[in-house]
Backbone bond lengths (Angstrom), bond angles and torsions (degrees), N, CA, C in turn:
res aa  C-N    CA-C-N  psi(-1)  N-CA   C-N-CA  omega(-1)  CA-C   N-CA-C  phi
1 X - - - 1.456 - - 1.524 110.52 -
2 X 1.299 115.99 149.35 1.448 120.51 -179.03 1.510 111.32 -84.69
3 X 1.316 117.10 152.08 1.451 122.74 175.29 1.514 111.46 -104.40
4 X 1.324 117.79 4.02 1.458 120.66 -170.53 1.515 112.76 -80.07
5 X 1.335 119.07 -25.00 1.443 120.90 -175.98 1.526 110.85 -87.00
6 X 1.329 118.35 125.13 1.462 119.94 179.17 1.528 110.83 -71.01
7 X 1.321 115.81 157.94 1.462 120.41 178.35 1.524 110.27 -65.77
8 X 1.321 117.91 141.19 1.468 120.38 179.04 1.526 111.05 -62.62
9 X 1.321 116.70 144.82 1.461 122.75 172.00 1.518 107.73 -121.63
10 X 1.308 116.08 140.32 1.463 120.76 -171.03 1.519 112.17 -113.56
11 X 1.333 115.35 149.11 1.454 121.13 166.81 1.528 107.83 -91.49
12 X 1.325 116.61 163.65 1.466 119.97 178.83 1.529 111.53 -61.27
13 X 1.340 120.64 -42.14 1.474 118.61 177.24 1.530 112.91 -60.83
14 X 1.318 118.23 -37.63 1.460 120.28 177.62 1.523 110.80 -64.85
15 X 1.329 115.72 -44.53 1.453 120.36 177.75 1.533 110.38 -61.07
16 X 1.322 115.73 -41.94 1.460 121.39 -178.87 1.516 110.98 -59.90
17 X 1.327 117.69 -38.07 1.460 120.16 -178.06 1.524 111.53 -63.66
18 X 1.335 117.32 -37.12 1.462 120.45 177.41 1.526 110.22 -69.60
19 X 1.320 117.26 -42.87 1.460 120.61 179.78 1.529 110.94 -64.69
20 X 1.317 117.69 -36.95 1.464 120.78 176.23 1.527 111.10 -64.44
21 X 1.325 115.88 -39.95 1.465 120.51 177.92 1.527 109.99 -61.38
22 X 1.323 117.05 -40.98 1.452 120.90 178.80 1.532 111.12 -65.89
23 X 1.336 116.89 -38.89 1.459 120.12 177.84 1.529 111.04 -64.82
24 X 1.321 116.53 -37.86 1.468 120.29 176.39 1.524 110.72 -63.69
25 X 1.336 116.24 -43.45 1.461 120.03 176.66 1.522 110.69 -62.52
26 X 1.331 116.59 -36.68 1.457 120.28 177.84 1.518 112.25 -62.55
27 X 1.316 116.80 -38.92 1.471 119.72 178.20 1.521 110.97 -66.55
28 X 1.324 116.60 -35.82 1.462 119.93 177.01 1.530 110.73 -64.64
29 X 1.335 116.27 -38.77 1.471 120.18 176.56 1.524 110.02 -63.46
30 X 1.332 117.12 -43.41 1.462 120.74 -178.44 1.528 112.05 -67.10
31 X 1.326 116.64 -29.58 1.471 119.17 176.23 1.523 110.41 -58.15
32 X 1.328 116.36 -39.41 1.463 121.03 177.73 1.526 110.42 -77.13
33 X 1.313 115.49 -43.70 1.472 121.75 -176.35 1.531 111.58 -61.23
34 X 1.334 116.58 -40.31 1.462 121.55 -175.65 1.522 113.42 -89.32
35 X 1.320 116.09 -2.61 1.462 120.04 -179.04 1.525 110.55 -68.61
36 X 1.331 115.35 148.79 1.466 120.45 176.08 1.525 111.98 -75.87
37 X 1.334 116.13 -12.85 1.456 119.91 -178.05 1.529 110.39 -79.09
38 X 1.320 116.20 149.20 1.457 121.74 177.97 1.530 109.54 -67.02
39 X 1.309 116.56 131.06 1.462 120.97 179.02 1.521 108.65 -78.43
40 X 1.314 115.28 123.81 1.463 120.71 -179.66 1.527 108.88 -94.72
41 X 1.322 115.89 128.76 1.466 121.18 179.72 1.516 109.47 -118.16
42 X 1.311 115.90 133.62 1.457 121.50 172.46 1.525 108.01 -105.63
43 X 1.320 116.69 169.73 1.460 120.99 179.27 1.515 110.83 -106.18
44 X 1.330 115.46 134.14 1.458 120.89 174.71 1.525 109.25 -84.15
45 X 1.307 115.87 178.14 1.469 120.61 -176.93 1.523 112.24 -59.54
46 X 1.337 117.32 -30.85 1.461 120.41 -179.71 1.527 112.30 -88.98
47 X 1.335 116.13 10.67 1.467 123.57 177.87 1.534 113.19 74.37
48 X 1.306 118.73 6.92 1.464 120.59 175.86 1.522 109.15 -83.12
49 X 1.344 117.68 152.65 1.467 120.30 -176.46 1.521 112.39 -78.48
50 X 1.316 114.73 152.81 1.464 122.65 177.79 1.521 108.38 -135.17
51 X 1.330 116.83 129.98 1.456 121.82 -179.63 1.525 110.10 -124.59
52 X 1.321 115.89 171.16 1.455 120.97 176.22 1.523 110.42 -63.33
53 X 1.329 117.17 -28.34 1.465 119.91 178.00 1.529 111.03 -65.08
54 X 1.342 117.18 -41.01 1.474 120.69 176.11 1.522 110.03 -57.82
55 X 1.328 115.52 -46.65 1.460 120.34 -174.78 1.522 111.95 -71.21
56 X 1.343 117.40 -39.39 1.464 120.39 179.03 1.527 110.50 -63.18
57 X 1.329 116.32 -43.14 1.463 120.32 178.08 1.523 110.81 -63.73
58 X 1.330 116.54 -42.83 1.464 120.02 179.19 1.525 111.47 -58.94
59 X 1.321 117.15 -45.50 1.466 120.05 -177.60 1.525 111.17 -60.69
60 X 1.316 117.31 -42.61 1.468 121.02 -179.39 1.523 110.87 -66.51
61 X 1.313 116.76 -44.95 1.463 120.50 -178.54 1.527 111.44 -67.32
62 X 1.324 116.91 -42.04 1.468 120.25 -179.79 1.521 110.52 -61.50
63 X 1.323 116.50 -41.38 1.465 119.66 179.05 1.524 111.13 -68.73
64 X 1.341 116.48 -41.87 1.457 120.12 -176.92 1.515 113.80 -70.20
65 X 1.327 117.55 -30.30 1.465 120.93 -177.66 1.525 112.85 -91.33
66 X 1.319 116.48 -12.84 1.469 120.25 -174.86 1.524 112.79 -62.10
67 X 1.337 117.18 -32.67 1.463 120.33 -175.58 1.521 113.24 -64.44
68 X 1.335 117.02 -18.22 1.453 119.44 -178.17 1.530 111.60 -75.47
69 X 1.309 116.33 -21.20 1.457 120.11 176.76 1.515 115.25 84.01
70 X 1.331 118.18 5.47 1.458 121.51 179.07 1.520 110.13 -96.99
71 X 1.309 116.04 153.31 1.451 121.16 177.66 1.520 109.81 -58.47
72 X 1.343 116.14 136.69 1.457 121.64 177.30 1.518 108.08 -107.89
73 X 1.308 115.41 117.82 1.457 121.45 179.79 1.527 106.79 -108.77
74 X 1.332 115.26 96.24 1.466 121.82 -176.54 1.519 110.05 -108.42
75 X 1.321 115.26 145.76 1.460 119.42 176.86 1.526 111.45 -58.05
76 X 1.330 116.79 -32.19 1.458 119.56 -172.62 1.527 114.24 -96.88
77 X 1.319 117.53 16.12 1.465 120.89 175.93 1.524 107.76 -142.94
78 X 1.300 116.70 101.49 1.465 121.34 -172.94 1.524 113.55 -80.58
79 X 1.312 118.24 -2.62 1.463 119.45 -174.18 1.523 112.97 -62.12
80 X 1.317 117.57 -29.31 1.462 120.92 -178.34 1.528 113.29 -101.76
81 X 1.330 117.26 8.66 1.460 119.92 -174.51 1.530 113.77 -76.33
82 X 1.311 117.60 -22.79 1.463 120.24 -176.69 1.530 110.56 -62.97
83 X 1.326 115.84 138.54 1.460 120.64 -177.79 1.522 111.67 -60.65
84 X 1.324 117.45 -33.09 1.460 120.46 -179.93 1.522 111.48 -65.07
85 X 1.318 117.35 -30.13 1.463 121.79 175.98 1.521 110.82 -78.98
86 X 1.324 116.03 -46.62 1.462 121.15 -175.51 1.524 112.62 -67.06
87 X 1.324 116.18 -33.57 1.463 119.92 -174.28 1.526 112.60 -64.53
88 X 1.313 116.81 -17.95 1.456 120.43 179.74 1.520 112.71 -85.95
89 X 1.330 116.87 -7.33 1.463 120.72 -173.91 1.519 111.00 -94.66
90 X 1.314 116.62 116.51 1.456 122.26 176.12 1.533 110.18 -75.48
91 X 1.327 115.44 -37.90 1.461 122.94 179.61 1.518 108.37 -130.22
92 X 1.320 117.54 137.66 1.471 119.99 -179.57 1.516 110.87 -153.62
93 X 1.337 113.70 160.54 1.453 122.15 172.34 1.528 109.15 -93.80
94 X 1.325 116.61 137.65 1.457 122.44 168.88 1.524 106.94 -111.79
95 X 1.330 115.94 121.23 1.467 120.59 -169.17 1.525 110.65 -130.34
96 X 1.315 115.67 127.60 1.463 121.64 167.33 1.525 106.67 -115.19
97 X 1.336 117.85 103.63 1.467 120.24 -174.64 1.527 113.91 -64.07
98 X 1.330 116.92 -26.04 1.462 120.85 177.18 1.519 108.46 -151.95
99 X 1.319 115.10 92.58 1.462 121.60 179.59 1.526 107.83 -84.48
100 X 1.331 116.29 114.54 1.457 119.83 -177.04 1.513 112.49 103.84
101 X 1.336 117.20 42.33 1.458 119.95 -179.63 1.525 111.52 -60.64
102 X 1.333 117.42 -34.78 1.467 119.57 177.19 1.525 110.91 -63.54
103 X 1.335 117.15 -38.37 1.460 120.22 176.21 1.525 110.26 -67.33
104 X 1.320 116.85 -36.38 1.455 121.97 176.06 1.524 110.09 -59.10
105 X 1.338 116.24 -45.70 1.455 120.35 -179.18 1.523 111.63 -68.81
106 X 1.321 117.49 -30.47 1.469 120.87 176.37 1.519 111.80 -78.11
107 X 1.321 116.41 -10.74 1.468 123.24 -177.34 1.527 111.40 60.09
108 X 1.321 115.06 40.11 1.460 119.98 177.20 1.522 112.39 -82.58
109 X 1.333 116.69 -18.03 1.460 121.21 -175.90 1.505 114.21 83.11
110 X 1.340 117.58 -7.48 1.461 121.03 -173.95 1.527 111.05 -94.54
111 X 1.305 115.37 67.52 1.462 121.46 175.69 1.517 107.82 -137.95
112 X 1.338 116.32 164.92 1.457 119.80 -171.50 1.520 110.63 -153.86
113 X 1.320 114.40 170.66 1.463 123.45 171.47 1.527 106.61 -111.90
114 X 1.330 116.70 131.76 1.468 121.72 179.52 1.526 110.05 -115.80
115 X 1.305 116.61 128.73 1.469 121.93 174.08 1.522 108.11 -134.22
116 X 1.324 117.08 125.55 1.465 121.11 -179.67 1.518 110.19 -132.74
117 X 1.316 114.88 149.13 1.461 121.57 175.29 1.524 108.34 -110.41
118 X 1.325 115.85 122.81 1.462 122.75 -177.12 1.520 109.41 -114.86
119 X 1.319 116.29 134.10 1.468 121.47 177.65 1.518 108.94 -130.07
120 X 1.319 115.82 120.35 1.466 122.70 179.05 1.535 111.63 48.79
121 X 1.318 115.28 46.06 1.453 122.01 174.61 1.509 115.79 87.39
122 X 1.317 117.66 -11.49 1.469 121.73 -176.73 1.521 109.66 -106.21
123 X 1.326 117.33 132.43 1.457 120.01 174.67 1.525 107.74 -79.32
124 X 1.331 116.61 123.22 1.460 120.70 -174.22 1.518 112.89 -109.98
125 X 1.331 117.15 -15.88 1.466 120.58 178.40 1.515 107.98 -159.02
126 X 1.314 116.35 145.70 1.458 119.68 178.23 1.513 111.22 -155.15
127 X 1.330 115.57 157.12 1.458 121.75 177.05 1.522 109.00 -141.46
128 X 1.325 115.54 142.14 1.460 123.18 175.86 1.520 106.89 -126.03
129 X 1.320 116.32 123.23 1.472 121.46 -179.48 1.513 109.43 -115.76
130 X 1.337 116.79 126.43 1.460 122.77 178.39 1.531 108.34 -103.89
131 X 1.335 118.05 103.36 1.470 119.83 -174.40 1.524 114.33 -59.05
132 X 1.325 118.24 -43.36 1.460 119.84 -177.46 1.528 110.97 -67.03
133 X 1.320 116.96 -40.44 1.462 121.24 179.38 1.519 112.77 -77.41
134 X 1.342 116.44 -13.94 1.461 121.66 -176.02 1.531 110.71 54.11
135 X 1.326 114.36 44.06 1.455 121.36 -176.99 1.521 109.77 -132.10
136 X 1.317 115.62 142.03 1.460 121.71 177.27 1.522 109.42 -127.41
137 X 1.326 114.96 133.93 1.461 121.57 171.65 1.527 107.36 -109.97
138 X 1.309 117.75 139.25 1.461 118.95 178.73 1.513 109.61 -152.76
139 X 1.325 115.42 161.29 1.453 120.16 177.20 1.508 111.63 157.82
140 X 1.307 115.18 -175.62 1.454 120.28 -179.28 1.509 111.22 164.69
141 X 1.308 113.81 -172.51 1.451 121.39 -179.20 1.530 109.99 -57.20
142 X 1.322 116.86 125.79 1.464 125.27 179.96 1.528 113.55 77.13
143 X 1.340 118.77 -1.07 1.465 119.74 -174.33 1.523 113.74 -115.74
144 X 1.337 118.71 -13.30 1.445 120.75 -173.15 1.522 111.04 75.67
145 X 1.333 116.65 -178.02 1.459 122.29 -179.53 1.520 108.56 -122.93
146 X 1.337 115.70 137.35 1.456 120.49 -169.45 1.520 111.55 -141.66
147 X 1.326 114.94 155.85 1.458 122.85 173.85 1.525 107.68 -130.73
148 X 1.341 115.62 137.59 1.463 118.27 179.05 1.523 110.13 -150.83
149 X 1.324 115.40 161.03 1.450 121.01 173.37 1.517 109.07 -72.01
150 X 1.336 115.70 148.01 1.464 120.19 179.57 1.523 110.43 -57.84
151 X 1.331 115.64 142.43 1.464 124.25 177.82 1.528 113.59 72.56
152 X 1.332 117.91 1.78 1.467 119.95 177.20 1.521 109.79 -77.47
153 X 1.306 115.77 164.34 1.462 121.30 173.13 1.526 107.87 -77.09
154 X 1.344 118.73 134.52 1.471 120.22 178.90 1.522 113.66 -54.64
155 X 1.337 117.43 -24.29 1.471 119.66 178.52 1.525 111.74 -71.02
156 X 1.351 116.81 -11.25 1.461 121.14 177.10 1.534 111.61 -98.45
157 X 1.314 116.80 5.30 1.464 120.95 -177.40 1.530 110.76 -73.09
158 X 1.334 114.87 157.49 1.456 121.75 178.06 1.525 109.46 -104.49
159 X 1.321 116.68 133.49 1.459 120.53 178.51 1.523 109.92 -68.07
160 X 1.331 116.75 143.59 1.458 121.87 177.18 1.521 109.20 -122.72
161 X 1.339 114.75 156.34 1.463 120.31 -175.85 1.509 108.90 -152.32
162 X 1.324 115.52 145.65 1.460 120.99 178.34 1.534 110.15 -66.77
163 X 1.329 115.48 161.31 1.459 120.77 176.32 1.518 108.71 -85.12
164 X 1.315 116.85 111.60 1.470 120.58 178.82 1.521 107.91 -136.42
165 X 1.334 118.29 123.91 1.467 124.79 2.30 1.527 112.47 -73.62
166 X 1.314 115.42 157.42 1.460 120.52 179.31 1.525 110.50 -62.30
167 X 1.331 115.44 152.86 1.457 119.79 -178.74 1.528 111.37 -76.11
168 X 1.309 115.56 156.13 1.464 122.98 170.58 1.520 107.67 -117.78
169 X 1.326 120.59 128.93 1.466 125.33 -4.66 1.526 110.85 -68.11
170 X 1.327 115.44 155.15 1.453 120.67 -176.27 1.523 110.04 -66.87
171 X 1.317 115.46 142.96 1.467 121.60 178.76 1.525 108.06 -98.32
172 X 1.301 115.73 110.34 1.459 121.08 -174.98 1.527 110.29 -109.85
173 X 1.308 116.10 137.99 1.458 121.50 176.30 1.515 108.02 -83.88
174 X 1.320 115.68 95.30 1.457 121.99 -177.16 1.509 108.26 -161.34
175 X 1.315 115.96 160.54 1.452 121.25 176.00 1.520 109.28 -113.06
176 X 1.307 116.95 133.11 1.461 119.97 176.70 1.526 111.08 -77.18
177 X 1.327 117.74 -14.06 1.461 121.53 -176.81 1.526 113.18 -99.99
178 X 1.334 117.27 -29.19 1.462 120.76 -175.50 1.521 109.03 -132.28
179 X 1.328 114.70 93.08 1.457 119.26 -179.25 1.521 108.86 -155.71
180 X 1.314 116.03 156.42 1.447 120.78 177.55 1.518 111.12 -80.24
181 X 1.333 114.98 173.29 1.463 120.34 -178.58 1.524 111.88 -61.00
182 X 1.337 116.11 -38.71 1.467 119.32 -179.05 1.515 112.11 -64.38
183 X 1.329 116.34 -45.77 1.457 119.89 178.08 1.528 111.00 -63.20
184 X 1.333 116.29 -39.45 1.466 120.31 179.88 1.522 111.07 -62.72
185 X 1.336 116.60 -39.26 1.465 120.55 179.83 1.522 110.77 -65.50
186 X 1.337 116.54 -45.57 1.459 120.18 179.09 1.518 110.53 -62.09
187 X 1.336 116.34 -42.33 1.456 119.89 -179.29 1.525 111.12 -63.29
188 X 1.337 117.27 -39.20 1.465 120.69 178.37 1.528 110.91 -64.52
189 X 1.335 117.36 -42.02 1.466 120.83 178.54 1.526 110.77 -65.26
190 X 1.315 115.75 -40.28 1.454 120.02 179.00 1.531 110.06 -63.91
191 X 1.341 116.03 -43.75 1.468 120.27 179.86 1.529 111.68 -58.84
192 X 1.331 115.95 -34.38 1.465 120.63 -177.67 1.525 112.53 -82.66
193 X 1.312 117.45 -7.36 1.461 121.31 -177.64 1.524 110.59 -90.42
194 X 1.336 114.56 176.99 1.458 119.89 178.45 1.526 112.26 -67.87
195 X 1.334 116.54 -11.71 1.458 121.10 -179.86 1.534 112.02 -92.49
196 X 1.310 117.69 -5.12 1.448 120.67 -176.01 1.526 112.78 -101.84
197 X 1.351 116.47 -177.52 1.461 124.98 -6.63 1.520 111.05 -70.38
198 X 1.305 115.87 140.60 1.456 120.73 -174.23 1.525 111.58 -64.34
199 X 1.309 114.96 143.15 1.456 121.40 169.35 1.516 107.74 -89.53
200 X 1.332 117.02 116.90 1.463 120.95 -176.38 1.518 110.60 -92.75
201 X 1.314 115.52 131.87 1.460 122.56 178.97 1.520 107.70 -118.67
202 X 1.311 117.33 128.84 1.454 121.35 178.00 1.526 109.47 -97.68
203 X 1.307 115.13 131.97 1.461 121.07 -178.46 1.507 108.06 -154.13
204 X 1.325 117.33 145.61 1.454 120.53 -177.51 1.515 113.23 -99.09
205 X 1.322 115.23 155.92 1.467 125.38 169.88 1.521 112.24 51.28
206 X 1.346 115.94 -147.84 1.463 121.64 -176.58 1.523 112.51 -69.39
207 X 1.321 117.29 -8.09 1.459 120.42 178.85 1.523 111.49 -63.84
208 X 1.340 117.19 -21.78 1.469 120.38 176.49 1.523 110.80 -57.20
209 X 1.312 115.94 -48.92 1.460 120.67 -176.99 1.531 111.04 -65.52
210 X 1.327 115.86 -37.48 1.462 119.72 179.17 1.518 110.65 -64.42
211 X 1.338 117.16 -34.46 1.462 120.22 177.37 1.522 110.90 -61.44
212 X 1.331 116.88 -40.33 1.469 120.28 177.11 1.529 110.11 -69.59
213 X 1.323 116.95 -42.16 1.462 121.08 -176.25 1.517 112.22 -61.79
214 X 1.320 118.02 -32.92 1.461 119.56 -178.43 1.529 112.87 -100.50
215 X 1.344 116.28 14.95 1.448 120.72 170.99 1.509 115.87 84.15
216 X 1.344 118.21 14.03 1.461 121.34 -178.39 1.529 113.21 -94.89
217 X 1.312 117.80 -5.60 1.461 123.06 177.01 1.526 107.01 -153.88
218 X 1.347 115.61 168.58 1.461 119.60 -173.31 1.523 114.74 -117.78
219 X 1.326 117.83 -28.67 1.467 119.14 -165.07 1.523 110.17 -157.47
220 X 1.320 115.31 143.45 1.461 120.88 173.91 1.518 108.90 -144.18
221 X 1.307 116.52 136.89 1.460 122.93 176.32 1.517 108.30 -120.01
222 X 1.316 116.67 130.41 1.461 121.00 177.35 1.523 108.08 -124.89
223 X 1.325 116.49 110.83 1.456 121.28 -176.06 1.526 113.02 -105.12
224 X 1.323 117.32 6.83 1.456 119.57 174.04 1.526 108.28 -115.88
225 X 1.333 117.25 150.57 1.462 119.62 -171.81 1.518 112.84 -66.40
226 X 1.320 114.63 151.82 1.459 122.06 171.35 1.528 106.67 -139.36
227 X 1.317 116.07 -174.97 1.461 120.65 -176.57 1.530 110.30 -108.45
228 X 1.302 115.67 160.75 1.462 119.91 -176.60 1.529 112.34 -58.86
229 X 1.333 117.95 -37.40 1.461 119.91 -179.31 1.524 112.54 -71.81
230 X 1.340 117.64 -12.37 1.459 120.79 175.00 1.522 111.95 -76.90
231 X 1.323 116.99 -24.62 1.468 121.04 -166.48 1.524 113.80 -116.17
232 X 1.322 118.49 -29.64 1.467 120.65 -169.11 1.524 112.69 -59.82
233 X 1.321 117.82 -51.51 1.471 120.00 -178.84 1.519 111.74 -62.59
234 X 1.354 119.14 -48.57 1.462 118.35 176.84 1.525 113.54 -59.00
235 X 1.335 117.28 -36.28 1.461 119.45 178.48 1.519 110.92 -62.33
236 X 1.321 117.30 -43.79 1.464 120.53 -179.47 1.521 111.06 -58.77
237 X 1.325 116.45 -43.11 1.463 120.92 -177.90 1.522 110.62 -70.07
238 X 1.325 116.55 -46.73 1.467 119.89 -177.43 1.526 111.26 -63.76
239 X 1.324 117.90 -42.26 1.463 119.97 178.02 1.520 111.32 -62.74
240 X 1.348 116.17 -39.88 1.461 119.69 179.85 1.521 111.68 -67.32
241 X 1.347 116.52 -24.02 1.463 121.46 179.40 1.527 111.86 -87.16
242 X 1.335 117.23 -1.73 1.447 121.02 178.04 1.513 115.07 106.14
243 X 1.337 117.61 1.20 1.458 121.76 179.36 1.511 112.10 -98.87
244 X 1.328 115.48 -160.76 1.461 119.81 -177.05 1.518 110.00 -155.88
245 X 1.319 115.07 152.50 1.466 123.62 170.50 1.514 106.16 -129.70
246 X 1.340 116.90 125.50 1.449 119.06 -177.70 1.515 110.44 -150.68
247 X 1.335 115.31 168.93 1.456 120.14 178.97 1.527 109.40 -80.44
248 X 1.325 116.74 -178.80 1.464 120.03 -174.54 1.520 112.90 -73.39
249 X 1.339 117.01 -3.50 1.458 121.36 172.67 1.525 111.11 -97.08
250 X 1.326 116.66 1.88 1.456 120.79 179.77 1.510 114.57 83.09
251 X 1.352 117.05 14.93 1.464 121.13 -179.34 1.527 110.68 -96.81
252 X 1.332 118.22 135.71 1.465 120.49 177.73 1.524 110.93 -59.37
253 X 1.310 116.08 144.47 1.462 119.81 179.04 1.522 110.43 -71.43
254 X 1.333 114.75 141.45 1.454 121.63 173.96 1.523 108.79 -123.60
255 X 1.320 115.74 159.64 1.458 120.64 -167.78 1.522 112.02 -125.96
256 X 1.332 113.93 151.48 1.463 121.93 178.03 1.524 111.01 56.50
257 X 1.325 115.76 42.93 1.456 120.52 -176.01 1.523 113.27 -115.78
258 X 1.335 117.69 -1.96 1.461 118.81 -174.90 1.520 110.49 -145.04
259 X 1.324 115.41 176.86 1.461 121.17 179.39 1.525 111.69 -64.36
260 X 1.310 116.77 -33.42 1.459 122.00 -176.21 1.521 111.09 -102.13
261 X 1.338 115.31 149.98 1.459 121.33 174.31 1.525 111.85 -96.57
262 X 1.323 116.96 6.16 1.453 121.07 177.19 1.525 110.64 -71.73
263 X 1.315 116.01 140.54 1.460 122.19 175.81 1.525 107.86 -102.21
264 X 1.331 118.16 134.63 1.469 120.25 179.12 1.520 110.43 -70.43
265 X 1.305 115.54 -179.29 1.465 120.50 174.24 1.529 109.60 -53.62
266 X 1.312 116.47 146.67 1.452 118.98 -174.50 1.522 111.64 -143.58
267 X 1.309 113.92 163.44 1.454 123.66 174.96 1.527 107.61 -123.76
268 X 1.316 116.56 133.27 1.462 122.30 170.52 1.516 107.07 -116.78
269 X 1.321 116.40 131.81 1.463 119.73 -170.10 1.519 109.74 -146.45
270 X 1.315 115.42 146.91 1.446 120.19 174.93 1.515 110.14 -88.31
271 X 1.305 116.69 -74.96 1.462 122.98 -179.64 1.528 109.50 -80.82
272 X 1.313 116.93 112.86 1.468 121.38 -176.01 1.524 112.96 -67.17
273 X 1.324 118.05 -11.42 1.458 119.65 179.08 1.525 112.67 -80.71
274 X 1.317 118.38 -7.30 1.468 120.14 177.06 1.526 110.03 -59.59
275 X 1.322 118.94 135.36 1.474 122.03 -175.43 1.530 112.32 -83.06
276 X 1.314 116.61 58.53 1.460 120.56 -174.17 1.524 112.03 -64.34
277 X 1.322 118.49 -30.51 1.458 120.73 179.73 1.545 111.06 -64.38
278 X 1.315 116.15 -35.74 1.476 119.52 178.81 1.511 110.55 -66.88
279 X 1.329 117.85 -38.11 1.453 120.55 179.47 1.521 110.47 -65.45
280 X 1.325 116.54 -31.10 1.459 120.24 -178.26 1.512 112.00 -87.46
281 X 1.331 116.78 -36.01 1.457 121.52 -176.97 1.527 109.34 -134.67
282 X 1.335 118.14 73.25 1.455 120.07 -174.18 1.519 113.69 -59.98
283 X 1.327 117.08 -24.27 1.459 118.57 -180.00 1.511 112.56 -68.82
284 X 1.346 117.31 -15.49 1.463 120.34 -179.51 1.520 112.08 -87.81
285 X 1.316 116.20 -4.04 1.478 119.18 -177.37 1.524 110.60 -68.27
């Protein structure tokens, strides 16, 4: 990839046009969600569900983002997924038209649309729109982190910020009933520490990161793989709010840098002073 092209900088009207596109896609999702008809889901190659709501949102976002001229890397369009195609893109969109399709099918309301702008491996701006909540979070490097009602002008948005210092006991985004062995081990160590017993908060999809960004939670650990479009937009917002998303070595996540679009295990955190490494590796304390 070239280093010669500077990172894009946006005006508020340009930003607004992307947020409006996401709100339109959200309404298309709700048309399916609120319908009296049974939602039919098919299975993709990775065994994840696919609905008409995923596809309707994808079509709207792909059309709305096309005018920018940057590569669009959407979960629902595999044509640009090949590394040979992606490696030529200095700047690209990472798009999840419906993050949390399983939550959509459960009718929990905890699903979202993720749109992120990546430049030379770094996510520089992202937005997460929750159709049921009619709420959008957005922000990134040089832009701050914001929350607003859907269809509002970004100038009417409210600034958000992580909770620092983190609360005691720590508020962790995890379920005590549905978690893997790794998460259970970390939770047990945390409970036994001065920061425990942890208060567990259940939240779906990219809304987890938004909870940390606006100070409603402190920490999240994800030890099972996800995709780049699941994480990029939330990372942009959380970092702009004063938090961080990084791998288990403490390195910030970067995008479009390898053959695979899989993201390794990750940590999302508000207050960086939290001793998360001790909870994971107590012998290193």
